N, C-alpha and C positions, 0 to 999 in steps of 0.2 A: 577306797575306789580309784580306780584310773581317770585321770581328766583326760577326756580327748577335745580336742579344738574342732569348735563348731564348724569353723571355715576350711576343713581337712586338710588330708595331705599335700603340704607343696611342694612342686616338683615332678618331672616327667615319670612317669611309670619303669617300675624295671624292667629288663627284656623278659621278650617271651619266653619263659624256661622248658617248655614241652616240645616234644617232636612231633610231627605231621599226625594224623590223625590214620593211624596205618590200616585198622580192621577199615575202617569206609573207602581205603583209598585202595587195598587188596581187593574187595567187593566192587568197588567201580571197575579197574585193569579188569579182571575176572572176565565183568559182564561183558565188556569191550573184545576182550579176545576170544567170547564164546560168538558174539556177532559176526568179529571178524571169520572166523571159521563156518558158521553158518553162512554167507554173503558162498564163502569160495565154495563151500559145497552144491549149493544154486546153481551154479555155475557147469554142475556135472550134465551132458546132454542125453544120458540114460535114465534121466529120473522121469518116473509116473507122475501124472499133472495130481493125482494123490498125495505122492510124494513132497512134487513139490510145493504142495498148499501148506501140507505136515510145518516142511524148513521155513515157508514166508512166516507162519504164525509164530514160529518161534525165534527166528530172527525179530519180527516187532518185541516178542518179549524182552529179549536179549539187549535191543536197542533202547528201549523203554527204561529197562533197569538203568544201565548206564548213564542214559541223560537223565535221570531222578537224582543217581548216587553221585553225579558231577555238582548237581543244582544242592544236595545236603552238602556235599565239601565245601562248596563255594559261600554258601549260605553261614554254615557253620564259623568256617574262618570269619569273614566279616561281622559275623554276632561276639567271634570268642575277642578280635580287637576292638570292638566298640567296650564291649561288657570292663574288659583289664583295664581299658584308662578310665572309666566309669570309678569303676573300684578303687582304683587307686589317689582317686581323687577325694572318698570318706573320709571323713575322721579317724574309724576303724585302722585304716592304713599307716598310721603311726604306730599303731599298736603293731602289725604284722609286719612292718620293716622292722624292728626294734628287734623282733623274736625272729625274724628272719623266716616267715611262711610264706614266703614266695610262692614256692611249687603247690601248697596247699589252696592257695587262691588260684594258681593257676587250675589246680583240679577242680575247684569250684566252678569256673569260668566253662569249660571242658563241657561236665556234667549239665549246667545249665544251659550252654548254648544248644547242646539234643535236646532238652530237655523241649525247649523253643522249640523243637520240630516233631515234639509228640511223644515222644520216649516214655512212657511212664515211670520206668524203673530208674533213667535218667532225673526226672524228675522229686524221684525219692530220695536219692543220692542228694541232690543240688540242694536238696530242704535240707536232710543233715549235715551237709559241709556247710551250709549257711549259718546255719546254728554254732557250728562250731567256732565261725567266726566273727560273731558278734553281729548278725546283719538284720537282726528281728529285737526288736527292743525287749523281749524277756531273755533272748543272748547275751545280750549286753549286761544286764543284769546279772546273770548267773557270769557271765565274765570278770564281774566287778568294774565294769566300764561306762564313764556317765559322759555324752558329749554337755559340753559346758559353752558359752559363750565368750567370746576374749574378752571383749568389755564389762561383764560381769566377773568375770575372773579379777582382772584388774582391777575393779572398782573394791571388792573383798580383800586384795592385797594391801590398797592404798590404806583401809579402816586397819586392819589390821597393825601397819606399821602405826598410825596415827595412834591408835589405844594400846599400843605394847607398854608405851610405860605408864599406866592409867591403873588405879588400882581398882581388881575386879567391882568392887560395890561402888565404884563411882558411877553415877548419873551419865555418864556423856559417854562413858562406855559404848552404851547400845545406839549411842547418834550413828545415824549414817549420812556421807555427803551428796548433796545431790546438786546437781548439774543446773 
């Protein structure tokens, strides 16, 4: 078993390695351009009342879509930043760093942020990546990682050092030092 420190990884999180969410950014920009085009179309003097009403409904829908996508991007960016910092303070982060899993952790963060906004497919991906990263007790067991208390580890090492010169049948070999 690989022992991970209970107090987690020390130090700042690595730099964020992923590009901004290109798909959501493109959808937002497309919706905004559509709204701009519809606004221009509404200024045509030859429009009938019916055409004007139709264009107004389409304009409202495009503005709403652009606003929702803008809010999603902002929320995703905020959640990604918070989750990224939180994850790199976990005990598992010590192994992620050792194994250079920075991008894998970032992918998990991206999917998890989308999942928190209600994307069911993203939730499925986040769950699978979370298992691979050791973010559940069962996943820790599969990876053969164990979170240990630093004090308990130090005490075990102290006892091991004190008893290393004794014979195995010595009754004092099983005694533990208690403060």
